[in-house]
C-alpha positions in Angstrom: -74.9 88.0 -248.6 -77.3 85.0 -248.2 -78.3 83.6 -244.8 -77.3 86.6 -242.7 -76.8 85.4 -239.1 -77.0 81.7 -240.0 -74.0 82.0 -242.3 -71.8 83.5 -239.5 -73.2 81.2 -236.8 -72.7 78.0 -238.7 -69.3 79.0 -240.0 -68.3 80.0 -236.5 -69.2 76.8 -234.8 -67.5 74.8 -237.6 -64.4 76.9 -237.0 -64.6 75.9 -233.3 -65.0 72.2 -234.1 -61.8 72.4 -236.2 -60.0 74.3 -233.5 -61.0 71.7 -230.8 -59.9 68.8 -233.1 -56.5 70.4 -233.7 -55.8 71.0 -230.0 -56.8 67.5 -228.8 -55.4 65.8 -231.9 -58.7 64.1 -232.9 -60.3 63.5 -236.2 -62.5 66.6 -236.9 -65.4 64.5 -238.1 -65.4 62.4 -234.9 -65.4 65.6 -232.9 -68.4 66.9 -234.7 -70.3 63.6 -234.4 -69.6 63.5 -230.7 -71.2 67.0 -230.3 -74.3 66.4 -232.5 -77.7 67.2 -230.9 -79.8 64.2 -230.1 -83.2 65.5 -231.4 -84.2 66.5 -234.9 -80.9 65.6 -236.5 -80.5 63.5 -239.7 -76.7 64.1 -239.9 -75.7 60.9 -238.0 -77.4 59.0 -240.8 -76.3 61.2 -243.7 -72.6 61.7 -242.9 -71.3 58.1 -242.9 -73.2 57.3 -246.2 -71.9 60.5 -247.9 -68.3 59.9 -246.8 -68.4 56.5 -248.3 -70.1 57.7 -251.5 -67.3 60.3 -252.2 -64.5 57.9 -251.1 -63.4 60.4 -248.5 -60.9 58.2 -246.6 -59.3 56.8 -249.8 -58.9 60.3 -251.2 -57.5 61.5 -247.8 -54.8 58.8 -248.1 -53.9 59.7 -251.7 -53.5 63.3 -250.7 -51.1 62.4 -248.0 -49.0 60.5 -250.6 -49.3 63.5 -253.0 -48.0 65.9 -250.3 -45.0 63.6 -249.5 -43.9 63.7 -253.1 -44.5 67.4 -253.8 -42.8 70.3 -252.0 -44.3 73.3 -253.7 -47.8 71.9 -254.4 -49.9 70.9 -251.4 -53.4 69.4 -251.2 -56.0 68.9 -248.5 -59.5 67.5 -248.2 -62.0 68.6 -245.5 -65.5 67.9 -244.3 -68.3 70.1 -243.0 -71.9 69.7 -242.2 -74.9 71.9 -241.6 -78.3 72.0 -239.7 -80.0 75.2 -240.9 -83.3 76.2 -239.2 -86.1 77.6 -241.3 -88.2 80.5 -240.0 -91.4 81.7 -241.6 -91.9 85.5 -241.4 -94.4 88.0 -242.6 -97.1 87.8 -245.2 -97.1 86.6 -248.8 -100.1 86.8 -251.1 -101.2 85.2 -254.3 -104.0 86.0 -256.8 -105.0 83.3 -259.3 -107.2 84.1 -262.3 -108.6 81.5 -264.8 -109.8 82.8 -268.2 -112.9 81.1 -269.6 -112.0 81.6 -273.3 -109.0 79.2 -273.5 -108.5 78.0 -269.9 -105.3 79.9 -269.4 -104.2 80.8 -265.9 -102.6 84.0 -264.7 -100.9 84.3 -261.3 -99.7 87.3 -259.3 -97.6 86.6 -256.2 -96.0 88.8 -253.6 -92.6 87.2 -254.0 -90.1 88.8 -256.4 -88.3 86.9 -259.0 -84.6 87.5 -258.4 -83.2 84.5 -260.2 -84.3 81.9 -257.8 -86.9 80.5 -260.1 -90.0 81.4 -258.0 -92.1 82.2 -261.1 -91.3 78.8 -262.6 -92.2 77.0 -259.4 -95.5 78.8 -259.1 -96.4 77.9 -262.6 -95.7 74.2 -261.8 -97.7 74.4 -258.5 -100.8 75.9 -260.3 -100.5 73.4 -263.1 -100.4 70.6 -260.6 -103.4 71.8 -258.6 -105.5 72.3 -261.7 -104.1 69.2 -263.5 -103.3 71.2 -266.6 -100.1 71.6 -268.7 -97.7 74.1 -267.2 -97.7 75.9 -270.6 -101.2 77.2 -269.8 -100.0 79.1 -266.7 -98.4 82.5 -266.8 -96.9 84.2 -263.7 -97.0 88.0 -264.0 -94.6 90.4 -262.4 -95.4 91.3 -258.8 -98.0 94.1 -258.6 -98.9 95.7 -255.3 -102.5 96.4 -256.5 -103.1 92.7 -257.0 -101.1 91.3 -254.0 -100.4 94.0 -251.5 -98.7 94.0 -248.1 -96.0 91.4 -248.7 -93.0 90.7 -246.7 -89.5 91.0 -248.2 -88.3 88.4 -250.7 -85.7 86.6 -248.6 -85.1 84.2 -245.8 -85.4 81.2 -248.2 -89.2 81.2 -247.5 -90.5 83.1 -250.5 -91.1 80.2 -252.8 -92.7 78.1 -250.1 -95.0 80.8 -248.8 -96.0 81.9 -252.3 -96.6 78.3 -253.3 -98.9 77.7 -250.3 -100.8 80.9 -251.2 -101.2 79.7 -254.8 -102.3 76.3 -253.6 -105.0 77.8 -251.3 -106.2 80.0 -254.1 -106.4 77.1 -256.5 -108.3 75.1 -253.8 -111.0 77.8 -253.8 -111.4 77.7 -257.5 -111.4 73.9 -257.6 -114.1 73.8 -255.0 -116.3 76.0 -257.1 -115.6 73.8 -260.2 -116.3 70.5 -258.3 -120.1 70.4 -259.2 -119.3 71.0 -262.9 -116.6 68.3 -262.9 -119.1 65.9 -261.3 -121.7 66.8 -263.9 -119.3 66.6 -266.9 -116.8 63.8 -266.0 -115.4 63.6 -269.5 -115.1 67.3 -270.1 -111.7 69.0 -270.8 -110.3 71.7 -268.6 -111.3 74.3 -271.2 -114.8 73.0 -271.4 -115.2 73.0 -267.6 -114.1 76.6 -267.1 -116.2 77.8 -270.1 -119.2 76.2 -268.5 -118.3 77.7 -265.1 -118.3 81.1 -266.7 -121.7 80.5 -268.3 -123.0 79.7 -264.8 -121.6 82.9 -263.3 -118.9 81.1 -261.2 -116.1 83.3 -260.1 -112.8 82.0 -261.6 -110.5 84.1 -259.5 -109.3 83.6 -255.9 -106.6 85.0 -253.6 -105.0 84.0 -250.3 -102.3 85.4 -248.0 -100.0 83.4 -245.8 -98.7 84.7 -242.5 -96.3 83.4 -239.9 -99.4 82.7 -237.7 -100.9 80.3 -240.2 -100.9 76.9 -238.5 -99.8 75.2 -241.8 -96.5 77.1 -241.8 -94.4 74.9 -239.6 -90.6 75.4 -239.3 -88.1 72.6 -239.9 -84.4 72.0 -240.3 -82.4 71.7 -243.5 -79.4 69.4 -243.4 -76.3 69.4 -245.6 -72.9 67.9 -246.0 -69.9 69.2 -248.0 -66.5 67.9 -248.8 -63.9 70.0 -250.6 -60.4 69.2 -251.9 -58.0 72.0 -252.6 -54.5 72.5 -253.9 -52.2 75.4 -253.2 -49.0 76.6 -255.0 -46.7 77.4 -252.1 -44.5 79.7 -254.2 -47.2 82.0 -255.3 -50.1 81.4 -252.9 -52.4 80.5 -255.8 -55.3 78.2 -254.9 -57.2 75.6 -256.9 -60.4 73.9 -255.9 -59.8 70.4 -257.2 -63.2 69.0 -256.3 -66.3 69.8 -254.2 -69.1 67.5 -253.2 -72.3 68.7 -251.7 -75.3 66.8 -250.3 -78.3 69.1 -249.9 -81.5 68.1 -248.1 -84.1 69.6 -250.3 -87.0 67.3 -249.3 -89.2 66.4 -252.3 -87.9 69.0 -254.6 -90.5 71.0 -256.6 -87.9 71.6 -259.3 -84.6 69.8 -259.0 -82.9 71.8 -261.7 -83.6 75.0 -260.0 -82.6 73.6 -256.6 -79.3 72.4 -258.0 -78.6 75.9 -259.4 -79.4 77.4 -256.0 -77.0 75.1 -254.2 -74.2 75.8 -256.7 -74.8 79.5 -256.6 -75.0 79.8 -252.8 -71.9 77.6 -252.4 -69.8 79.6 -254.9 -70.9 82.8 -253.3 -69.6 81.6 -250.0 -66.3 80.4 -251.6 -65.9 83.8 -253.0 -66.3 85.5 -249.6 -63.9 83.1 -247.9 -61.2 83.1 -250.6 -61.3 86.4 -252.5 -63.4 89.3 -251.3 -61.0 91.2 -249.0 -62.1 94.5 -247.6 -59.1 96.8 -247.1 -59.0 100.1 -245.3 -56.5 102.9 -245.2 -54.7 102.3 -241.9 -54.3 106.1 -241.2 -57.7 107.6 -242.1 -60.0 104.5 -242.2 -61.0 105.1 -245.8 -62.2 102.0 -247.6 -59.9 101.2 -250.5 -61.8 98.3 -252.0 -64.8 100.2 -253.0 -65.2 99.3 -256.7 -64.8 96.4 -259.1 -61.3 97.5 -260.1 -60.0 96.5 -256.6 -62.8 94.4 -255.1 -63.0 91.1 -256.8 -65.5 88.2 -256.7 -65.3 84.7 -257.9 -65.2 84.1 -261.6 -65.5 81.2 -263.9 -62.0 79.9 -263.1 -62.5 80.1 -259.4 -65.3 77.5 -259.1 -64.5 73.9 -258.3 -62.9 72.1 -261.2 -65.0 69.0 -260.4 -68.3 70.2 -258.9 -70.7 67.5 -257.7 -74.1 68.4 -256.2 -76.5 65.7 -254.8 -80.0 66.3 -253.6 -81.1 63.9 -250.9 -83.2 61.3 -252.5 -86.5 59.6 -251.4 -87.2 62.0 -248.6 -90.3 64.1 -248.1 -90.5 67.0 -245.6 -93.6 66.1 -243.7 -94.3 69.8 -242.8 -93.0 71.4 -246.0 -95.1 72.8 -248.8 -95.5 69.9 -251.2 -92.9 68.0 -249.1 -90.1 70.4 -250.1 -87.4 72.3 -248.2 -85.8 75.7 -248.7 -82.6 75.7 -250.7 -81.8 79.4 -251.5 -79.6 80.3 -248.5 -78.5 77.2 -246.5 -75.7 76.0 -248.9 -73.6 79.1 -248.4 -73.1 78.1 -244.8 -71.1 75.1 -245.9 -68.6 77.1 -247.9 -66.5 77.8 -244.8 -65.0 74.4 -245.3 -62.6 75.9 -247.9 -60.9 77.8 -245.1 -60.3 74.6 -243.2 -59.0 72.8 -246.3 -56.6 75.7 -247.2 -55.3 75.7 -243.6 -54.5 72.0 -243.8 -52.7 72.5 -247.1 -50.7 75.3 -245.6 -49.9 73.0 -242.6 -48.5 70.4 -245.0 -46.1 73.0 -246.4 -45.1 74.1 -242.8 -44.4 70.5 -242.0 -41.9 70.4 -244.8 -40.4 73.6 -243.5 -39.8 71.9 -240.2 -42.3 74.0 -238.2 -44.2 72.6 -235.3 -47.6 71.8 -236.8 -49.2 70.5 -233.7 -52.2 72.6 -232.6 -54.3 75.1 -234.5 -53.0 77.4 -237.2 -54.5 80.9 -237.4 -54.9 82.0 -241.0 -56.2 85.3 -242.2 -59.6 85.3 -243.9 -60.4 85.7 -246.7 -57.7 83.3 -247.5 -56.2 85.2 -250.4 -52.9 84.3 -252.1 -51.2 86.7 -249.7 -52.8 84.9 -246.7 -51.5 81.5 -248.0 -48.0 82.7 -248.4 -47.9 84.5 -245.1 -49.3 81.5 -243.2 -46.9 79.1 -245.0 -43.9 81.4 -244.2 -41.5 79.4 -246.2 -37.9 79.8 -244.9 -35.5 81.8 -247.1 -33.0 78.9 -247.2 -35.6 76.7 -248.8 -35.5 78.9 -251.9 -31.8 78.3 -252.5 -30.8 76.2 -255.5 -27.8 73.9 -254.9 
């Protein structure tokens, strides 16, 4: 699971905000805004703009009309937000080597490529520092003899720390190449490194970041998510009609990779809150969902039908590496909104069943089809055909 600790903490406080709003009969968004912290918080600016951008209030009204016209299909739309603290931990190393024959660059880093695109980002960073095409840069698999003593790949800091280590390594090489650049102002990169090798200049450098490095300054990542769901009251089946996410990625090093990370983290969270139920034998405590035959995760048909991800524009993180912010883990913390949306959809059904819908409705999580049907608790007489 991504964001251990932060995932549970943010989901928990959002659950509390929803509970408070239900008990005092207030708009959940206004309850959140009233409880925002005063310092280091961009949400008061981001939230109204994003609500307007996705036509939240208009869609909310249309959903009310939809629910009035449909007994066995119910929809709901809900909002959540996030302020996720970054935390630099441990050491990350980088080794940058430039080859005089063709000017190619090889990089070793302590971070492990696990699908988050760290190798692609490091190639971009080195190409930017040396002012060369990214095709000239190769990032080699992590090798402990080249970059030893690295912290774990995780905490959404691997790319940032590795990027800073690469930058500092490139700075050392650029400093050695500076006299040659001054003497040969029209020379190509290949000519400069070839001349450097002839002069006996070392074309290799390394650097290791640590949590004590004064350049590694923590910051907050902000996000907003709005989700629209539909339930089938008769079967408990769920459908995510649309999801909108605004992620504060700072000045993204690679927007395509960041968008993929936002989508992946969010869907992972949706899977946990909607599908991944852990079931134990009530007599002996044996876990019954211990394999893929009976423990399911989200598939292609479980993701939002209309999935819109926005990266915050024209913002630079003043303390981030190259102005960026971490994106690997934070978006999963906003996936809890699906629970709130499904709860509201169930409440719409309970209203039609003439239950008292004032106050907060407890609903079992993950919100499986069974959870939906049990929470809706349609009365037997409603199934009768006249």
